[in-house]
C-alpha positions in Angstrom: -26.7 -81.5 40.4 -26.6 -80.9 36.5 -24.0 -82.1 34.5 -22.4 -79.9 31.2 -20.5 -82.3 28.8 -18.5 -79.0 27.9 -17.3 -78.0 30.5 -17.4 -81.3 32.3 -18.4 -79.8 35.7 -22.0 -80.3 37.9 -24.1 -77.7 39.0 -26.9 -78.1 41.7 -30.2 -76.1 40.6 -30.4 -75.4 44.5 -26.8 -73.1 44.2 -26.4 -72.6 40.4 -22.8 -73.9 41.2 -21.1 -76.2 44.0 -23.1 -76.8 47.1 -22.0 -75.1 50.6 -20.6 -77.4 53.2 -23.6 -77.4 55.4 -25.8 -78.2 52.8 -23.6 -81.1 51.2 -23.6 -83.1 55.0 -27.2 -82.7 54.9 -27.9 -84.3 51.8 -25.0 -87.0 52.1 -26.1 -87.8 55.5 -29.5 -88.6 54.0 -27.1 -90.5 51.6 -25.7 -92.3 54.4 -28.4 -93.8 56.0 -30.6 -94.2 53.0 -27.7 -96.5 52.1 -27.1 -97.7 56.1 -31.4 -99.5 55.7 -30.6 -100.7 52.6 -27.4 -102.6 53.6 -29.2 -103.9 56.9 -31.9 -105.5 54.4 -29.4 -107.2 52.4 -29.5 -104.9 49.5 -26.5 -103.4 47.4 -27.6 -100.3 45.1 -24.2 -100.7 43.0 -25.2 -97.3 41.1 -25.1 -94.4 43.1 -24.0 -91.5 41.3 -25.8 -87.6 41.0 -27.0 -87.5 37.8 -26.4 -89.8 34.5 -23.3 -89.6 32.9 -22.0 -90.6 29.5 -19.2 -92.9 29.7 -16.1 -93.4 27.8 -14.8 -94.9 25.2 -14.6 -98.6 26.2 -10.5 -99.3 25.1 -8.1 -98.0 23.1 -8.2 -98.0 18.9 -5.5 -100.9 17.9 -3.9 -98.4 15.9 -2.7 -96.8 19.5 -1.9 -100.2 20.5 0.2 -101.2 17.5 2.4 -97.8 17.6 2.6 -97.8 21.4 2.4 -93.9 21.2 2.6 -91.9 24.4 -0.3 -89.3 22.9 -3.9 -90.7 23.1 -6.1 -90.0 19.5 -9.1 -88.3 19.6 -11.9 -90.7 21.1 -14.5 -91.0 18.2 -17.8 -89.8 18.3 -20.4 -91.5 20.5 -23.9 -91.9 20.0 -26.4 -89.1 21.2 -26.4 -89.8 25.2 -30.2 -91.0 25.8 -32.0 -89.9 28.9 -31.7 -91.7 32.2 -33.3 -91.6 35.4 -32.1 -89.8 38.2 -30.5 -91.9 41.2 -30.7 -89.1 43.4 -33.9 -86.9 44.4 -34.9 -84.7 46.9 -38.3 -83.8 48.0 -38.8 -80.0 48.9 -35.4 -79.6 47.9 -33.8 -81.3 51.3 -34.8 -84.6 51.6 -32.4 -86.9 49.6 -33.8 -90.1 47.8 -32.5 -93.1 46.6 -34.0 -94.0 43.7 -33.7 -96.3 40.5 -32.9 -100.2 41.6 -32.2 -100.9 38.0 -28.8 -102.4 39.1 -29.2 -103.5 42.5 -28.8 -106.8 44.1 -30.5 -108.5 47.3 -28.0 -110.1 48.8 -29.5 -111.6 51.9 -30.4 -110.1 55.0 -27.4 -108.6 56.9 -26.9 -107.3 61.1 -27.3 -103.3 61.2 -23.6 -102.4 61.0 -21.5 -105.3 59.4 -23.1 -104.3 56.5 -23.0 -107.4 54.6 -18.8 -107.9 54.7 -17.6 -110.5 52.3 -19.9 -113.1 54.1 -23.7 -112.1 52.1 -21.6 -113.4 48.8 -19.3 -111.8 46.5 -19.5 -110.3 42.7 -17.4 -110.1 40.0 -19.7 -108.6 37.3 -19.7 -104.8 37.4 -22.8 -102.4 37.2 -23.5 -98.8 37.4 -21.5 -95.9 36.0 -17.7 -96.1 35.7 -16.7 -92.8 36.9 -18.3 -94.0 40.3 -16.6 -97.4 40.5 -14.5 -98.1 43.5 -10.9 -99.9 42.6 -11.8 -103.1 43.5 -14.2 -103.3 40.4 -11.5 -102.3 37.9 -9.5 -105.3 38.5 -11.7 -108.3 37.1 -11.6 -110.0 40.4 -14.4 -111.3 42.9 -15.2 -108.3 45.2 -17.7 -107.5 48.0 -20.6 -104.9 46.8 -21.1 -103.0 50.4 -17.7 -100.7 50.4 -18.6 -100.5 46.7 -21.6 -99.0 47.2 -19.2 -96.5 50.1 -16.7 -95.4 47.5 -20.0 -94.2 45.0 -20.9 -92.3 48.1 -17.7 -90.6 48.2 -17.7 -89.4 44.5 -21.4 -88.0 45.4 -19.9 -85.9 48.4 -16.6 -84.9 46.1 -19.1 -83.8 43.3 -21.4 -81.9 45.7 -18.3 -79.8 47.3 -16.3 -79.4 44.4 -18.6 -80.1 41.3 -16.1 -82.5 39.0 -15.4 -86.1 39.4 -12.1 -87.1 41.1 -11.2 -89.1 38.6 -11.9 -88.2 34.6 -10.3 -89.5 31.8 -11.0 -89.8 27.7 -10.8 -93.3 27.6 -12.5 -96.5 29.9 -8.2 -98.1 30.4 -6.9 -95.3 31.9 -10.3 -94.4 33.6 -9.8 -97.7 35.5 -6.0 -97.5 36.2 -6.5 -93.6 37.3 -9.1 -95.1 40.0 -6.8 -98.0 41.3 -4.0 -95.9 41.1 -3.7 -92.1 41.6 -4.7 -90.3 44.6 -8.0 -88.3 45.0 -7.0 -84.3 44.9 -8.9 -81.9 46.8 -9.3 -78.7 44.7 -9.7 -75.3 45.9 -13.1 -74.3 46.5 -14.7 -71.0 45.3 -15.7 -68.9 48.8 -19.5 -69.4 48.9 -21.1 -66.7 50.6 -21.0 -66.8 54.4 -17.7 -69.2 54.8 -13.9 -67.6 55.2 -11.4 -68.2 52.7 -8.3 -67.4 51.8 -6.5 -65.7 48.9 -6.1 -67.5 45.7 -4.7 -67.8 42.4 -5.4 -64.1 40.6 -7.2 -62.3 43.8 -10.0 -65.4 43.7 -11.0 -66.2 47.0 -10.9 -70.2 47.7 -12.2 -72.0 50.9 -9.9 -74.1 52.6 -11.5 -77.5 53.5 -12.0 -78.3 57.1 -9.9 -81.0 58.3 -13.1 -83.4 59.6 -14.3 -83.2 56.3 -11.0 -84.1 54.4 -10.9 -86.8 57.1 -14.0 -88.2 55.4 -13.1 -88.0 52.3 -10.3 -89.5 52.5 -11.8 -92.4 54.9 -14.1 -92.7 51.6 -11.5 -93.0 49.0 -9.3 -95.6 50.6 -8.2 -98.1 47.8 -8.5 -100.8 49.9 -11.9 -101.9 50.8 -11.3 -103.5 54.1 -9.7 -100.0 55.0 -12.2 -97.9 53.8 -14.7 -96.1 56.5 -18.3 -97.9 57.0 -21.5 -96.2 56.6 -21.4 -96.9 60.5 -18.3 -95.0 61.3 -19.9 -92.4 59.0 -22.4 -91.7 60.7 -20.4 -91.4 63.9 -18.6 -88.6 62.5 -19.5 -85.1 64.2 -19.5 -83.7 60.9 -22.7 -86.0 60.2 -24.2 -85.8 63.7 -24.3 -82.4 63.4 -26.4 -82.6 59.9 -28.5 -85.5 61.8 -29.8 -83.3 64.6 -30.4 -80.8 62.2 -32.3 -83.4 59.6 -34.5 -84.7 63.2 -35.3 -80.8 64.0 -36.1 -80.1 60.7 -38.1 -83.2 60.8 -40.3 -82.4 64.5 -40.6 -78.7 62.4 -42.5 -80.3 59.6 -44.7 -82.6 61.7 -45.6 -79.6 63.7 -46.6 -77.6 60.5 -48.5 -81.0 58.8 -50.4 -80.9 62.3 -51.7 -77.3 62.1 -52.4 -78.0 58.1 -54.8 -80.9 59.0 -56.3 -78.4 62.0 -56.7 -76.3 59.5 -58.4 -78.2 57.2 -60.9 -79.7 60.1 -62.2 -76.1 60.7 -62.4 -75.6 56.7 -59.7 -73.8 55.8 -57.5 -74.7 52.2 -54.4 -77.2 52.5 -51.4 -77.1 51.3 -49.7 -78.5 48.4 -48.0 -81.6 47.8 -43.9 -82.3 48.0 -42.1 -81.4 45.2 -39.5 -84.2 43.7 -36.2 -83.1 41.7 -32.7 -83.7 41.4 -29.9 -83.2 43.7 
């Protein structure tokens, strides 16, 4: 996804806009399965995000605190935003891969499905991108890192579907307050080709979020990390089970094509080109 700092919206190079639910499911399945593998080996990523995003200023200026004004001042100019590595990449535009482990921590091996829980250790320091932080990261208290990755995956799915962040403020303090207290709102999606929607404001066609997908988003954005959906529960949801079946079918097709290509090379034919890697 590409972030426009002027409009504060995200667009995908694959579609020129948001992702249709079917494609979002496919990419999100890759993210969930990748995180499940990492967690099973005791690794928490701590910086899952769709693309580099500038962070808001860390706090309000002293003048605002003294005057206790209801209106927020204009944020100061920030230094130039330096290029950062992408954290989620695509191979051939279809397979999502998790990268950039600069914030990751090895917490010790954990049993598959338990996802570490609190037994693997608690953290007090926050890492990663502020707009993707979970509520428990904004309190200053110790937290389990495993549900934090799940929350960030939820923010990623939200951006895939709606092209915007669920919480976005001009200042860091209000941002942390919103993450902890505000309810996530699911805006209407502009109708994609082949999707059925209803009539929106001004005659614009919008798509109603399907119930199963809404359940997933609400489970991902549960403020209480103990009640938040686990990766195992996500994998068992019909919306992602369908994406898994399609992913496995694509793998079989690719294996057959690769076998045919190798056989052609043995016969003196010309091989295919390598896989391209790009941002989501």
